[in-house]
One Martini backbone bead per residue (centre of mass of N, CA, C, O) as a GRO file, in nm:
protein
  279
    1MET     BB    1  10.684   3.933   3.116
    2LEU     BB    2  10.529   3.958   2.800
    3ASN     BB    3  10.639   3.985   2.451
    4CYS     BB    4  10.525   4.135   2.137
    5TYR     BB    5  10.632   4.123   1.785
    6PHE     BB    6  10.513   4.302   1.486
    7ASP     BB    7  10.492   4.257   1.125
    8ASP     BB    8  10.465   4.335   0.793
    9SER     BB    9  10.357   4.181   0.471
   10GLY     BB   10  10.200   4.274   0.179
   11THR     BB   11  10.023   4.557   0.228
   12HIS     BB   12  10.045   4.666  -0.036
   13THR     BB   13   9.839   4.847  -0.304
   14GLY     BB   14  10.064   4.942  -0.495
   15GLY     BB   15  10.236   4.991  -0.769
   16LYS     BB   16  10.344   4.817  -1.049
   17SER     BB   17  10.207   4.534  -0.941
   18GLY     BB   18  10.025   4.604  -0.731
   19PRO     BB   19   9.865   4.419  -0.529
   20SER     BB   20   9.913   4.190  -0.321
   21ARG     BB   21   9.846   3.853  -0.276
   22ILE     BB   22   9.975   3.877   0.011
   23VAL     BB   23   9.893   3.892   0.359
   24LEU     BB   24  10.115   3.975   0.644
   25VAL     BB   25  10.162   3.880   0.998
   26GLY     BB   26  10.468   3.886   1.195
   27GLY     BB   27  10.668   3.721   1.468
   28ILE     BB   28  10.734   3.758   1.823
   29TYR     BB   29  10.776   3.575   2.138
   30GLY     BB   30  10.851   3.655   2.498
   31THR     BB   31  11.040   3.704   2.742
   32GLU     BB   32  11.224   3.950   2.868
   33GLY     BB   33  11.491   3.796   2.892
   34ARG     BB   34  11.510   3.680   2.604
   35LEU     BB   35  11.472   3.961   2.455
   36ALA     BB   36  11.724   4.094   2.583
   37GLY     BB   37  11.929   3.902   2.463
   38LEU     BB   38  11.860   3.940   2.169
   39GLU     BB   39  11.904   4.245   2.149
   40LYS     BB   40  12.209   4.245   2.230
   41THR     BB   41  12.305   4.060   1.992
   42TRP     BB   42  12.193   4.213   1.761
   43GLN     BB   43  12.351   4.477   1.808
   44LYS     BB   44  12.630   4.356   1.752
   45HIS     BB   45  12.574   4.305   1.450
   46LEU     BB   46  12.521   4.604   1.379
   47ASP     BB   47  12.804   4.715   1.469
   48ARG     BB   48  12.952   4.423   1.340
   49PRO     BB   49  12.937   4.332   1.050
   50LEU     BB   50  13.098   4.062   0.977
   51SER     BB   51  13.313   4.113   1.197
   52GLY     BB   52  13.377   4.423   1.072
   53ARG     BB   53  13.360   4.423   0.744
   54LYS     BB   54  13.130   4.626   0.805
   55ASP     BB   55  12.943   4.876   0.847
   56ARG     BB   56  12.748   5.014   1.044
   57LEU     BB   57  12.412   4.966   1.152
   58CYS     BB   58  12.109   5.117   1.220
   59ARG     BB   59  11.922   4.904   1.050
   60PHE     BB   60  11.724   4.629   0.994
   61HIS     BB   61  11.630   4.526   0.661
   62MET     BB   62  11.524   4.278   0.462
   63PHE     BB   63  11.479   4.400   0.187
   64ASP     BB   64  11.751   4.549   0.167
   65CYS     BB   65  11.928   4.298   0.202
   66GLN     BB   66  11.813   4.137  -0.051
   67GLU     BB   67  11.876   4.409  -0.244
   68SER     BB   68  12.129   4.575  -0.185
   69ARG     BB   69  12.020   4.831  -0.011
   70GLY     BB   70  12.106   5.094   0.127
   71GLU     BB   71  12.301   4.982   0.380
   72PHE     BB   72  12.348   4.726   0.155
   73ALA     BB   73  12.521   4.856  -0.042
   74GLY     BB   74  12.752   4.627  -0.200
   75TRP     BB   75  12.648   4.370  -0.127
   76THR     BB   76  12.657   4.042  -0.147
   77ARG     BB   77  12.488   3.751  -0.148
   78THR     BB   78  12.683   3.604   0.049
   79GLU     BB   79  12.665   3.830   0.272
   80THR     BB   80  12.360   3.842   0.320
   81ASP     BB   81  12.316   3.540   0.387
   82TYR     BB   82  12.513   3.525   0.625
   83PHE     BB   83  12.386   3.744   0.802
   84CYS     BB   84  12.109   3.602   0.822
   85HIS     BB   85  12.220   3.349   0.956
   86GLN     BB   86  12.317   3.495   1.209
   87LEU     BB   87  12.037   3.602   1.298
   88GLN     BB   88  11.908   3.329   1.332
   89ASP     BB   89  12.079   3.237   1.559
   90VAL     BB   90  11.978   3.450   1.758
   91ILE     BB   91  11.682   3.350   1.764
   92ILE     BB   92  11.736   3.062   1.849
   93ASP     BB   93  11.900   3.118   2.110
   94ALA     BB   94  11.651   3.270   2.251
   95GLY     BB   95  11.366   3.101   2.234
   96VAL     BB   96  11.144   3.196   2.068
   97GLY     BB   97  10.839   3.274   1.931
   98VAL     BB   98  10.687   3.193   1.613
   99TYR     BB   99  10.471   3.394   1.390
  100GLY     BB  100  10.224   3.359   1.104
  101ALA     BB  101   9.977   3.547   0.915
  102ALA     BB  102   9.789   3.466   0.626
  103CYS     BB  103   9.637   3.612   0.312
  104VAL     BB  104   9.426   3.616   0.053
  105ARG     BB  105   9.325   3.897  -0.091
  106GLN     BB  106   9.114   3.835  -0.317
  107ASP     BB  107   8.933   3.644  -0.156
  108TYR     BB  108   8.876   3.824   0.085
  109ASP     BB  109   8.740   4.063  -0.077
  110GLU     BB  110   8.514   3.888  -0.206
  111LEU     BB  111   8.390   3.752   0.078
  112VAL     BB  112   8.444   4.003   0.270
  113THR     BB  113   8.140   4.152   0.359
  114GLY     BB  114   7.987   4.384   0.517
  115ASP     BB  115   7.942   4.276   0.837
  116VAL     BB  116   8.183   4.089   0.818
  117ARG     BB  117   8.386   4.316   0.768
  118SER     BB  118   8.343   4.471   1.023
  119PHE     BB  119   8.431   4.232   1.201
  120PHE     BB  120   8.726   4.168   1.053
  121GLY     BB  121   8.806   4.342   0.833
  122ASP     BB  122   9.076   4.344   0.682
  123ALA     BB  123   9.337   4.148   0.611
  124GLU     BB  124   9.524   4.268   0.817
  125SER     BB  125   9.332   4.253   1.062
  126TYR     BB  126   9.297   3.949   1.055
  127CYS     BB  127   9.601   3.888   1.113
  128ILE     BB  128   9.617   4.039   1.384
  129THR     BB  129   9.412   3.862   1.531
  130GLN     BB  130   9.584   3.604   1.510
  131CYS     BB  131   9.815   3.707   1.682
  132TYR     BB  132   9.664   3.719   1.943
  133VAL     BB  133   9.568   3.436   1.966
  134SER     BB  134   9.847   3.291   1.945
  135ALA     BB  135   9.993   3.431   2.186
  136LEU     BB  136   9.791   3.343   2.407
  137ARG     BB  137   9.822   3.039   2.362
  138TRP     BB  138  10.125   3.021   2.405
  139ALA     BB  139  10.127   3.133   2.695
  140ARG     BB  140   9.939   2.912   2.827
  141GLU     BB  141  10.128   2.658   2.729
  142ASN     BB  142  10.443   2.796   2.818
  143THR     BB  143  10.347   2.990   3.068
  144PHE     BB  144  10.321   3.208   3.381
  145ASP     BB  145  10.264   3.476   3.299
  146PRO     BB  146  10.039   3.755   3.371
  147GLN     BB  147  10.166   3.936   3.133
  148ILE     BB  148  10.100   4.130   2.819
  149THR     BB  149  10.246   4.261   2.516
  150PHE     BB  150  10.193   4.472   2.222
  151VAL     BB  151  10.397   4.520   1.926
  152PHE     BB  152  10.400   4.740   1.645
  153ASP     BB  153  10.447   4.856   1.355
  154ASN     BB  154  10.394   5.118   1.195
  155ARG     BB  155  10.081   5.248   1.085
  156THR     BB  156   9.794   5.326   1.005
  157PRO     BB  157   9.551   5.485   1.172
  158GLU     BB  158   9.336   5.269   1.125
  159ILE     BB  159   9.496   5.017   1.211
  160GLU     BB  160   9.558   5.118   1.491
  161ARG     BB  161   9.272   5.151   1.593
  162ARG     BB  162   9.176   4.858   1.549
  163THR     BB  163   9.391   4.717   1.713
  164LYS     BB  164   9.302   4.850   1.982
  165ALA     BB  165   9.020   4.732   1.973
  166LEU     BB  166   9.121   4.439   1.996
  167GLY     BB  167   9.277   4.461   2.260
  168ASP     BB  168   9.031   4.545   2.428
  169THR     BB  169   8.869   4.288   2.375
  170PHE     BB  170   9.076   4.082   2.481
  171GLU     BB  171   9.086   4.204   2.769
  172LYS     BB  172   8.756   4.181   2.830
  173TYR     BB  173   8.712   3.908   2.760
  174ALA     BB  174   8.645   3.634   2.941
  175ILE     BB  175   8.876   3.437   2.844
  176THR     BB  176   9.112   3.653   2.938
  177LYS     BB  177   9.115   3.592   3.252
  178THR     BB  178   9.317   3.422   3.163
  179PRO     BB  179   9.624   3.400   3.173
  180PRO     BB  180   9.730   3.663   3.025
  181GLN     BB  181   9.724   4.010   3.061
  182ILE     BB  182   9.652   4.275   2.882
  183VAL     BB  183   9.870   4.592   2.906
  184GLY     BB  184   9.935   4.646   2.591
  185THR     BB  185   9.918   4.860   2.288
  186ALA     BB  186  10.168   4.927   2.027
  187PHE     BB  187  10.329   5.177   1.821
  188MET     BB  188  10.641   5.153   1.645
  189SER     BB  189  10.987   5.183   1.563
  190SER     BB  190  11.236   5.002   1.409
  191GLN     BB  191  11.466   5.206   1.455
  192VAL     BB  192  11.445   5.157   1.792
  193ILE     BB  193  11.309   4.863   1.780
  194ARG     BB  194  11.463   4.572   1.753
  195PRO     BB  195  11.243   4.345   1.760
  196LEU     BB  196  11.110   4.459   1.493
  197GLN     BB  197  11.341   4.351   1.316
  198VAL     BB  198  11.291   4.060   1.372
  199ALA     BB  199  10.996   4.065   1.269
  200ASP     BB  200  11.080   4.138   0.977
  201LEU     BB  201  11.230   3.875   0.911
  202VAL     BB  202  10.997   3.679   0.974
  203ALA     BB  203  10.780   3.803   0.784
  204TRP     BB  204  10.941   3.762   0.519
  205GLU     BB  205  10.974   3.454   0.529
  206ILE     BB  206  10.670   3.378   0.556
  207TYR     BB  207  10.590   3.520   0.295
  208GLN     BB  208  10.740   3.332   0.102
  209TYR     BB  209  10.587   3.080   0.181
  210ALA     BB  210  10.305   3.181   0.104
  211LEU     BB  211  10.372   3.214  -0.194
  212GLN     BB  212  10.443   2.919  -0.243
  213ILE     BB  213  10.160   2.796  -0.169
  214HIS     BB  214   9.996   2.974  -0.375
  215GLY     BB  215  10.152   2.877  -0.630
  216ASP     BB  216  10.135   2.556  -0.581
  217ARG     BB  217   9.858   2.464  -0.434
  218GLU     BB  218  10.030   2.371  -0.173
  219ILE     BB  219  10.141   2.209   0.119
  220SER     BB  220  10.486   2.253   0.170
  221PRO     BB  221  10.789   2.262   0.239
  222PRO     BB  222  11.014   2.484   0.292
  223ARG     BB  223  11.279   2.616   0.092
  224ARG     BB  224  11.383   2.790   0.304
  225GLU     BB  225  11.615   2.775   0.558
  226ALA     BB  226  11.501   2.942   0.793
  227LEU     BB  227  11.227   2.780   0.854
  228ARG     BB  228  11.371   2.505   0.897
  229ARG     BB  229  11.528   2.602   1.144
  230PHE     BB  230  11.292   2.694   1.315
  231GLN     BB  231  11.137   2.423   1.321
  232SER     BB  232  11.387   2.268   1.473
  233ASN     BB  233  11.424   2.506   1.729
  234LEU     BB  234  11.123   2.617   1.747
  235TRP     BB  235  10.837   2.779   1.811
  236LEU     BB  236  10.621   2.721   1.529
  237ARG     BB  237  10.362   2.922   1.349
  238MET     BB  238  10.162   2.874   1.050
  239GLU     BB  239   9.912   3.071   0.856
  240ILE     BB  240   9.656   3.025   0.598
  241ALA     BB  241   9.412   3.207   0.416
  242GLN     BB  242   9.208   3.061   0.200
  243ARG     BB  243   8.926   3.024   0.038
  244ASN     BB  244   8.801   2.792   0.213
  245THR     BB  245   8.858   2.930   0.485
  246ILE     BB  246   8.698   3.187   0.433
  247GLU     BB  247   8.423   3.058   0.378
  248ARG     BB  248   8.398   2.946   0.675
  249MET     BB  249   8.413   3.204   0.824
  250VAL     BB  250   8.161   3.340   0.696
  251GLU     BB  251   7.959   3.121   0.768
  252PHE     BB  252   7.986   3.143   1.073
  253VAL     BB  253   7.901   3.439   1.110
  254ARG     BB  254   7.620   3.419   0.947
  255ASN     BB  255   7.511   3.204   1.184
  256GLN     BB  256   7.483   3.432   1.360
  257ASN     BB  257   7.366   3.685   1.530
  258PRO     BB  258   7.316   3.972   1.353
  259ALA     BB  259   7.316   4.182   1.587
  260ILE     BB  260   7.594   4.097   1.705
  261VAL     BB  261   7.770   4.131   1.452
  262LYS     BB  262   7.695   4.432   1.421
  263ALA     BB  263   7.794   4.535   1.700
  264ALA     BB  264   8.088   4.437   1.666
  265GLY     BB  265   8.146   4.601   1.406
  266ASN     BB  266   8.096   4.876   1.536
  267HIS     BB  267   8.318   4.859   1.744
  268PHE     BB  268   8.557   4.827   1.544
  269THR     BB  269   8.479   5.095   1.371
  270PHE     BB  270   8.436   5.316   1.638
  271PHE     BB  271   8.654   5.290   1.820
  272ASP     BB  272   8.806   5.498   2.087
  273PRO     BB  273   9.126   5.502   2.237
  274SER     BB  274   9.115   5.819   2.339
  275ASN     BB  275   8.842   5.723   2.497
  276PRO     BB  276   8.789   5.613   2.824
  277ASP     BB  277   8.443   5.620   2.790
  278TYR     BB  278   8.421   5.411   2.599
  279SER     BB  279   8.154   5.149   2.490
   0.00000   0.00000   0.00000
């Protein structure tokens, strides 16, 4: 069995600074054995942070760690950086795959409208779709496992419904008859699912890189150490949809049969995962 865990970053739409410039969904995937080892070692670091120099942590949350707030209140920058470095070691030693899909919110919202929007969904839904695509591609190229599950951190009811619609589509679409078969899509809390805490760290780091690319207006090597380490030691893939990419996506869909695009959009818009007879 293969398992995938994903979290979001930059999906907030309010606050003092307004909507985020970048929307991202990222995380990890691997075999049950590798993820079990990762989870066990991760928990050891939560139980005895910095070799017992800090109190036990109930949950790792990257934003709180970077801001020295919540359970990390009182931690110095040196302490938080070193703790993150230790957790990066755990991820690298586990040998899991790492992936993140980012999208420029303003460009996406301007260009993806009408039936194309029904087809792709909002920016977060688009990123989730790319997570499915990447995980299935990674599985077929690197493993022989016949089944795969997807676990996302809890989201809004509408995002959860649409994600389950995507899962249903990927499960039934002809190309996915090639293993692995999707056998479950779930939304759970990172408070109790430790691999989602790993996904949180990964998503935060790739989000910083996406902000770097968007700000510099060019794709250059990541400045932060974490992604450089992941690139050197793990299967890592990162994608960002900027304006030119989004324009090509929209053009491609609009060149398809309009009736099929509309029908697909209706499916993603109205799919009811609670109704087993839905077609």
